[in-house]
VOLOKE-615004 format. One record per residue: residue in three letters; x, y, z of N, C-alpha, C in turn. Coordinates in steps of 0.001 Angstrom, whole numbers, padded with zeros to 6 digits, always signed. Example, Ala and Ser with C-alpha at 12.3 -4.5 7.8 and 13.67 -1.06 7.14 Angstrom:
BEGIN
ALA+013190-005690+007800+012300-004500+007800+013200-003300+007800
SER+012850-002250+007080+013670-001060+007140+012900+000030+007870
//
This chain:
BEGIN
MET-030041+026765+047114-031062+026756+045958-031940+027845+046567
GLU-032320+027957+047997-033018+028802+048094-032655+030136+048554
THR-031485+030630+048095-030359+032215+047820-031048+031898+046981
VAL-031159+030955+045884-031506+031266+044305-032617+031632+044394
LEU-033627+031005+044942-035547+031334+044697-035370+032924+045400
GLY-034537+032789+045936-034575+034303+046897-033997+035604+046210
ILE-032960+035344+045823-032526+036141+044476-034000+036748+043427
LEU-034216+035213+042840-035313+035788+042155-036416+036206+042255
SER-036478+036208+043968-037594+036676+043869-037725+038128+044277
LEU-036580+038416+044711-036261+039839+044694-036538+040358+043214
GLY-035924+039666+042726-035563+040718+041300-037228+040767+040442
CYS-037569+039773+041008-039495+039305+040342-040248+041187+040861
PHE-040040+041515+042354-040673+041995+042677-039933+043997+042272
PHE-038661+044067+042175-038647+045265+041246-038506+045331+040344
CYS-039024+044205+039713-038705+044283+038010-040768+044700+038517
HIS-041224+044224+039025-043320+044283+038576-043168+045831+039367
ARG-042535+046625+040495-041997+047732+040416-042245+048970+039521
ARG-041573+048017+038596-040766+049254+037995-041358+049134+036943
ALA-042350+047247+035857-042786+047603+034774-044409+048083+035380
PHE-044475+047477+036620-046192+048571+036595-045588+049009+038373
PRO-045567+050207+038054-045381+051040+039421-047086+051145+039731
SER-047911+051263+039117-048932+050972+040366-050255+050703+039676
PRO-051342+050111+040295-052121+049267+039609-053043+049749+039681
PRO-054123+049485+038372-054595+050038+038105-056201+050916+038942
LYS-057188+050824+038914-057768+051138+039201-059362+050570+039123
GLU-060124+050234+037703-060110+049073+036950-059261+048167+035753
ASN-060781+047025+035557-059632+046115+034539-058696+045455+035045
TRP-059014+044937+037129-057876+044213+037756-057560+042911+036938
LYS-058849+041872+035971-058148+041073+035859-057160+040386+034794
SER-056904+041788+034137-056177+042317+032700-054712+043247+033027
TYR-054991+043272+034698-053444+044070+035165-052703+042627+035749
LEU-053422+041285+036056-053326+040017+036659-051988+039087+035421
ASN-053263+039234+034277-052760+038055+033117-051686+039387+032848
GLN-051201+040261+032703-049908+041027+031656-049044+040739+033108
VAL-049723+040938+034343-048467+040650+034989-048101+038909+035103
PHE-048376+038212+035118-048528+036749+034925-047738+036527+034063
ARG-048349+036829+033229-047522+036693+031720-045778+037247+031037
ARG-045245+038731+031890-044433+039111+031530-044006+039282+033084
LEU-043990+038391+033813-043291+038485+035237-042765+036895+036075
PHE-044378+036229+036636-044459+034919+037028-043737+034307+036324
PHE-044517+033683+035219-044091+032870+034127-042517+033027+033694
PRO-042181+034232+033148-040273+034127+033103-040039+033424+034636
ALA-039936+033790+035593-039459+033583+036882-039685+032117+036703
PHE-040532+032112+036633-041265+030352+036799-040414+029186+036866
CYS-040305+029640+035432-039472+029079+034245-037977+029057+034686
VAL-037376+030296+034313-035731+030615+035162-035501+029265+036315
SER-036288+029751+037540-035946+029169+038936-036689+027116+038428
ILE-037064+027019+037559-036875+025319+036653-035565+025386+036264
LEU-035509+026022+035706-033404+026101+034703-032712+025599+035315
PHE-033037+026402+036661-032472+026305+038091-032499+024831+038833
PHE-033170+024712+038826-033697+023555+040261-033328+022662+038927
CYS-033542+022288+038285-032608+021222+037262-030984+021383+036861
TYR-030632+022356+036479-029632+022340+036559-028856+021721+038145
PHE-029087+022501+039202-028307+022149+040689-029008+020560+041413
SER-029885+020329+040702-030086+018841+040860-029358+017637+040094
PHE-029031+017916+038450-027723+017055+038120-026399+017466+038114
GLN-025975+018484+038991-024671+018112+039624-024700+018015+041023
ALA-025460+017560+041857-025367+016722+043027-025948+015632+042474
MET-026848+015102+041594-026255+013423+041425-025430+013396+040669
ASN-024276+013850+039161-023073+013741+039032-021818+013579+039448
GLU-022322+014059+041366-021173+014489+042845-021963+013089+043353
ARG-023326+012533+043441-023205+010522+044352-022625+010136+043410
LEU-022589+010878+041841-022337+008437+040879-020870+009183+041091
LYS-020385+010254+041183-018416+009882+041069-018104+009448+042218
ASP-018838+009740+044044-018759+008959+044764-018574+007661+044737
ALA-019799+007600+044255-020289+005507+044164-019191+005179+043667
GLU-018797+006110+042646-017554+005005+041997-016285+005167+042905
ASN-015623+006100+042986-014608+006136+043772-015138+004458+044950
LEU-015943+004482+045403-015892+003288+046871-016175+002176+046043
LEU-016747+002179+044662-016269+000353+043608-014927+000417+043887
LYS-014238+001043+043300-012637+000997+043138-012192+000068+044422
ARG-013078+001413+045679-011887+000962+046784-012058-000191+047193
GLU-013378-000272+046843-013545-001525+047428-013033-002909+046630
ASN-012922-002573+045577-012118-003645+044403-011065-003678+044375
GLN-010179-002779+045054-008881-002989+045145-008345-003022+046292
SER-009388-003750+047613-009106-004062+048797-009653-005159+048716
LYS-010063-006100+047596-010234-006830+047446-009123-008048+046763
THR-008235-007326+045734-007751-007831+045050-006314-007665+045397
THR-005401-006629+046839-004686-006448+047073-004467-006861+048246
PRO-003717-007514+049099-004030-008442+050442-003853-007490+051468
ASN-003913-007697+052558-003773-006476+053200-002111-006626+054243
LEU-000785-006051+054265+000462-006448+055104+000114-006458+055954
ARG-000730-006249+057089-000628-007070+058402-000836-007856+058521
THR-002221-007821+057704-002715-010003+058077-002230-010987+057743
LEU-000155-011159+056639+000007-011896+055818+000427-012347+056918
PRO+001094-013875+056732+001905-014737+057900+003274-013906+057669
TYR+004178-014094+058955+005357-014559+058815+006109-015630+058134
ALA+007430-015083+056715+006985-016685+056460+009128-016954+056471
GLU+010073-017655+057017+010472-017521+056857+011423-017836+055168
LEU+012422-016715+055542+012854-016958+054054+014542-017291+054038
THR+014846-017924+053337+015908-018610+052763+016704-017223+052508
SER+018145-017549+052605+019337-016749+053192+019335-016650+051025
ILE+020148-015748+050729+020421-015381+049892+021988-015922+049323
PRO+022363-016619+048830+024481-017407+048762+024807-016069+048900
ALA+026357-015911+048882+027150-014705+047655+026764-014869+046732
THR+027403-014057+046085+027687-014024+044991+029231-015080+044062
SER+028718-015708+042703+029902-016511+042727+029427-017109+041063
LYS+029948-017398+040487+030290-017662+038882+029797-019036+039047
THR+029779-019666+039372+029020-020709+039228+027653-020827+039576
ILE+026724-021717+039159+025246-022053+039669+025352-023630+040166
SER+025048-022865+041542+024348-024459+042634+023102-024073+042824
THR+022105-025155+043270+020830-025752+043445+021219-026781+044464
PRO+020695-027209+045513+019994-028529+046165+019607-029807+045340
PHE+019903-029029+044456+019570-030668+043934+021230-031055+042866
LEU+021830-029860+042820+022618-030557+041618+023804-030313+042823
HIS+023424-029876+044477+025027-030686+045464+024660-031965+045073
GLU+023463-032456+045130+022969-033620+045141+023538-034917+044114
LEU+023231-034524+043286+023487-034917+042382+025265-034969+042038
ASN+025791-033930+042785+027466-034081+042719+027932-035439+043722
LYS+027132-034972+044923+027093-036221+046174+027229-037355+045669
ARG+025706-037423+044763+026662-039104+044288+027207-039555+042879
VAL+027792-038500+042066+029463-038278+041596+030269-038888+042173
GLU+030862-038097+043025+031353-038411+043847+031694-039405+044680
ALA+029840-039946+045544+030038-041499+046326+030302-042978+045295
ASP+029980-042490+043850+030442-043513+042842+030794-043109+041865
PRO+032164-042874+041241+032355-042639+039786+031919-043147+038824
LYS+032178-044371+038967+031378-045244+037771+029651-045531+037423
ASP+028673-044675+038494+027383-044774+037690+027052-043488+037548
ALA+026562-044295+035534+025762-043078+034805+024930-042403+034932
VAL+024196-042721+035362+023108-042213+036614+023215-041310+036391
PRO+023280-039900+037110+023350-039232+038029+024717-038280+037070
LEU+025558-038888+036377+026041-037989+035295+025091-037946+034505
VAL+024790-038628+033745+023194-037673+033001+022616-036840+033133
GLU+022382-037033+034258+021219-036495+035648+021391-035297+035452
ARG+023210-034634+036141+023464-033633+035617+023783-032358+034661
GLY+024533-033956+033255+024848-033091+032012+023987-032499+032133
TYR+022262-033259+031810+020933-031875+031493+020997-031136+032314
LEU+021264-030716+033282+020459-029871+033863+021678-028437+033452
TYR+023003-029197+033768+023697-028117+032742+023617-027690+031740
ALA+023063-028144+031182+022509-028157+029343+021042-026884+029583
ILE+020342-027306+030620+019336-026133+030445+020003-024696+030776
TRP+021512-024933+031851+021476-023898+031885+023070-023188+031323
GLY+022271-023699+030131+023476-023285+029376+025206-023238+029184
ASN+025436-024178+030419+027225-024895+030065+027370-025963+029462
GLU+027977-026046+028328+028010-026430+027258+029095-027519+027534
ALA+030231-027352+027937+031501-027617+028054+030661-028751+029020
GLU+030584-027897+030705+030450-028950+031225+029187-029881+031311
ALA+028643-029888+030326+027019-030627+029657+027681-032168+029085
MET+028799-031363+028566+028721-032315+026982+029986-033402+027807
GLU+030380-032598+028828+031915-034037+029710+030991-035073+030470
ASP+030209-034420+031121+029431-035352+031497+028306-036607+031026
PHE+028764-036083+028993+027556-037128+028760+028800-037586+028235
LYS+029884-037905+028115+031232-038232+027299+031514-039582+028427
ARG+031476-038874+029433+031602-040079+030468+031054-040917+030948
ALA+029469-040324+030200+028811-041637+031004+028100-042462+029544
LEU+028997-041949+028557+029003-042368+027281+030082-044090+027347
VAL+030831-043175+028255+032110-044507+028155+031971-045612+030124
LEU+031074-044722+030727+030777-046214+031947+029329-046935+031656
THR+028357-046708+031095+027536-047292+030918+027394-048717+029404
THR+026439-049156+029019+026360-050362+028350+025021-049641+027867
ASN+024246-049134+028648+023226-048694+028492+023165-047669+027306
LYS+023626-047763+026102+024389-046181+025244+022923-045620+024971
PRO+021826-046171+025462+020493-045881+023949+019655-044920+024882
SER+019744-044532+026370+019920-044411+027597+020160-042780+027142
VAL+021578-042717+027384+022726-041846+026973+022321-040951+025595
TYR+022374-041299+024965+021491-040939+023732+020302-039870+023479
ARG+019860-041070+024573+018279-039801+024486+018510-038408+025254
SER+018471-038443+026487+019515-037301+027592+020050-036325+027267
MET+021291-037036+026303+022086-036449+025655+021175-035078+024163
GLY+021148-035852+024012+019881-035760+022631+019433-034977+023139
TRP+018227-034579+024474+017173-032830+024572+018475-032115+024835
ALA+019821-032970+026143+020676-031232+026008+020922-030359+024720
LEU+021177-031658+023813+021657-030288+023365+020611-029723+022045
LEU+019298-029661+022056+018507-029377+021763+018085-028287+022830
ASN+018979-028326+024615+018590-027372+024864+019473-025988+025272
LEU+020992-026369+023887+021946-026030+023579+021405-025369+022422
ASN+020460-025662+021454+020378-025025+020370+020933-025211+019767
ARG+021461-026354+020181+022126-028072+018393+021409-028426+017792
PHE+021155-027765+016786+019369-029204+016776+020343-030202+015763
GLN+020704-029666+015023+021298-030586+013791+022204-032094+014748
GLU+022605-031119+015711+023761-032899+016150+022519-033045+017827
ALA+021129-033189+018170+020469-033523+018628+019610-034231+017331
ARG+019636-034868+016609+019084-034979+015183+019732-036161+015172
ASP+021252-036092+014661+021928-037369+015121+022746-037826+015528
THR+022311-037466+017494+021926-038464+018183+020933-039041+018502
TRP+020002-038405+018867+018816-039341+019242+018715-040130+017497
SER+019071-039807+016416+019107-041199+015719+020200-042568+015967
LYS+020305-042071+016959+021653-043056+017716+021027-043685+018858
ALA+019898-043893+019290+019357-044373+019945+018313-045124+020178
TRP+018129-045544+018449+017823-046488+018873+017831-047587+017391
GLU+018178-048417+016757+018178-049268+016003+017379-050129+015671
PRO+016656-049207+013842+015625-050167+013758+016178-051318+012492
SER+015287-052228+013476+015789-053540+012298+014681-054291+012698
ASP+014179-055340+011596+012907-056595+011702+011541-055927+011585
GLY+011383-054480+010873+010351-053802+011300+010275-052778+012895
LYS+011381-053380+013649+010150-052776+015165+010251-050960+014691
PRO+009117-050911+015307+009083-048978+015058+009562-048569+016210
GLU+010352-047334+015810+011153-046293+016859+010400-046608+018228
PRO+011279-046225+019806+010226-046033+020973+009764-044587+020592
SER+008815-045146+022114+007637-043993+022289+008211-042397+021546
TRP+008892-042089+022557+009291-040962+022816+009862-039966+021443
ALA+010490-040957+020502+011190-040921+019348+010624-040020+018600
PRO+009732-039615+017842+008642-038716+017036+008055-037443+017536
ARG+007849-037088+018847+008018-036460+018915+009189-035548+019135
ALA+010367-036177+019688+011883-035824+019859+012014-035241+018527
MET+012078-036027+017488+012557-035558+016358+012058-034104+015388
ALA+010073-034622+015552+009362-033683+014879+010421-032163+016008
ILE+010118-031965+016906+010917-030779+017561+011982-030290+016901
ALA+012691-031302+016631+015373-031016+016492+014497-030969+014711
CYS+013981-031796+014028+013738-031624+012209+012983-029890+012171
TRP+011995-029473+013112+011559-028049+013071+012326-027054+013688
LYS+013035-027018+014673+014378-026199+014764+015581-026205+014331
SER+015590-027528+013259+016846-026799+012538+016375-027143+011087
GLY+015267-026975+010436+014462-026083+009470+014202-026856+008701
ASP+013778-028274+008457+013185-028973+007645+012136-029603+008491
LYS+011142-028643+007925+009640-028447+008499+008613-029858+007740
ASN+009342-030434+006343+008459-031868+005948+008788-032209+007093
GLU+010233-032694+007386+010158-034223+008032+009648-033762+009690
ALA+009519-031879+009874+008904-032673+011674+007736-032973+011212
LEU+006683-032480+010200+005674-032447+010331+005466-034239+010245
ALA+006057-034469+009414+005731-035635+008850+006171-037011+010361
TRP+007234-036413+011101+007760-037080+012745+006292-036756+013505
TYR+005731-035960+013759+005067-035073+014230+003304-036180+013589
GLN+003298-036415+012367+002137-037568+012101+002243-038574+012650
ARG+003470-038898+012766+003892-040353+013412+003882-040506+014881
ALA+003744-039473+015498+003568-038979+017258+002513-039331+017663
VAL+001300-038564+016433-000027-038926+016811-000726-040062+017095
GLU+000015-040794+015675-000686-042017+015408-000055-042693+016555
ARG+000886-042450+017066+001467-043287+018118+000590-043175+019192
ASN+000674-042082+019730+000126-041542+020673-001125-040333+020555
PRO-002242-040816+020509-003320-039441+019323-004781-039498+020271
GLU-003850-040476+021787-005790-039252+023434-004499-038049+023153
SER-003026-037857+023338-002735-037268+023859-001814-035961+022978
LEU-001463-036019+021923-000770-035237+020418-001928-035051+019451
LEU-003451-034461+020368-004382-034373+019045-005054-033229+019420
SER-004724-032804+020926-005684-031565+021211-003987-030724+021820
LEU-004515-029536+022126-003754-028669+022770-003850-028841+024162
GLU-005280-029040+025057-005351-029521+026368-003461-031472+026777
GLY-004813-032136+025222-003080-033404+025634-002007-032993+025999
ILE-001173-032199+024990-000385-032005+024929+000614-031314+026177
GLN-000432-030751+026963+000119-030086+028038+000530-030826+029467
LYS-000926-032330+028741-001063-032984+030163-000026-033164+030049
GLU+000846-034096+029087+001623-035636+028359+002855-034717+028461
THR+003364-033543+028103+005660-032781+028313+004824-032039+030173
ILE+003849-032225+030934+003553-031339+032469+005373-031747+032560
SER+006733-032390+032504+007986-032430+032845+009150-031974+032210
TRP+007987-031364+031216+009048-030993+030314+009032-029287+030917
ASN+010285-028339+030397+010864-027508+030548+009754-027046+029291
ILE+009430-025457+029934+009064-024274+029391+008933-023733+027930
ARG+010333-024481+027381+011060-024003+025845+010061-025063+025215
GLU+010548-026840+025820+010395-027746+025117+008744-027473+024837
GLN+008593-026772+025385+007025-027320+025550+006751-026479+024089
ASN+006245-025637+023918+006402-024205+023631+007099-024786+021897
TRP+008112-025157+021378+008718-025982+020517+007777-026876+019828
LEU+007192-027812+021169+006465-028622+020215+005009-028953+020528
ILE+004279-026909+020384+003177-026718+020456+003024-026251+019226
GLU+004505-025504+018255+004766-025198+017134+004365-025630+016236
VAL+005265-026802+016249+005045-028011+015556+003235-028365+015538
TYR+002854-028600+017048+001389-029138+016422+000074-028428+015294
HIS+000863-027122+016032-000326-025769+015303-000579-026192+014332
THR+001081-025733+013650+001277-025824+011604+000727-027313+011370
TRP+000502-027827+011722+000271-029728+011231-001271-029618+011850
LYS-001485-029410+012219-002917-029118+012756-004075-028232+011650
ARG-003056-027718+010989-003818-026409+009782-003455-027784+008685
THR-002477-027829+008087-002069-028665+007423-001741-030886+006395
TYR-002096-030783+008028-003096-032550+008378-003753-033466+008626
LEU-004150-032380+009460-006143-032980+010148-006933-032789+009737
ASP-007606-033798+008759-008923-033883+008280-008439-033753+006537
ARG-006673-035198+006211-006560-034960+005326-005989-036931+005220
ASP-005406-037391+004246-004713-038238+003817-003156-038121+004220
SER-002754-038086+006269-002319-037736+006779-001052-039236+006873
VAL-001024-040294+006511-000939-041652+006359+000187-041374+005213
ARG-000852-041679+004107-000259-041972+002874+001124-040975+002955
ILE+000787-038822+003386+001519-038096+003765+002993-038942+003859
MET+002870-038898+005404+004086-038843+006460+004917-040457+005194
ASN+003978-041160+005003+004500-042004+004054+005634-042243+002775
GLN+004865-040973+002092+005467-040664+001174+007591-039499+001637
ARG+006678-039397+003070+007992-037821+002985+009182-038413+004443
LEU+008859-039716+004755+010070-040805+005132+010716-041712+004281
GLN+009363-042341+003444+010554-043425+002460+011873-042580+001726
PRO+012677-043798+002666+013932-043220+001595+013973-043185+000377
THR+013982-042542-000182+013717-042675-002215+015371-043655-002707
ASN+016196-043669-002235+016882-045061-002353+017039-046245-001919
SER+017015-047376-003398+016674-048319-002537+017338-049223-001593
SER+018952-049058-002226+019821-049349-001748+019930-050620-000245
PRO+020291-051595+000166+020177-052077+001759+020921-050756+002531
SER+021855-050129+001875+022373-048892+002934+021760-047834+003366
CYS+020787-047657+002984+019363-046759+003115+018794-046758+004073
LYS+019081-048045+004674+017465-048526+005543+016853-047681+006551
THR+017857-047300+007551+018376-046258+008777+018093-044915+008519
CYS+017662-044427+006796+017835-043500+006784+017063-042544+007685
ARG+016572-041700+008474+015921-040896+008347+015339-039251+007755
//
């Protein structure tokens, strides 16, 4: 900045010498007025412009430095320092194999081998196979469990969830319908409306799915009237099962809430044929 002002002053001096080679002997006031108007005032204006320009450049550089410093601070807060992270014991990775094996599956295999007549580990292992997509192994375990146990409704319930995870939605509906025997006006189990809502929804029967969800809301309104309640109620489900139920919930919320939902539900679930053989229709 001082260099620029020096250059301007030197230029003003030479311009002054050229414009006014020698001061007059008389009328000094007029001469000084002309010098001010023609030389010093333009030089002063140019100096102000240069000062503003360089000040703006300096301020811009300071802003950039402050912004870069803020970015580095934020990055240091979100990115952990690897030197401060504690060392962890790593689990050894098993050799490549075509079959999936986990500690839980290993435990179930031991239980099945220890007591081949126990249906409980077979049911648990069958569902585990299903969520992995091993259809043949899953169905084999459920068939063995149905032969071994007298509590067939419990097996049908788990088998329906396994079929649901295998994308066999209609078969899941048929299997769940075997999990209870409606008689003497006894309602279905509390888990059935939610499960049937998902199976009907995924198999394309949207009306019946919404009706079943309405039935589930009537049975458990505290947990199924809001998205937060559903997430708490289904915390033990896998993510696919949760998302399917949430799909039904969003549609039910737009079409059933604040309406005569009980009447609509009864109309959609009521058998159209009055013959005794249709009392178990779903």
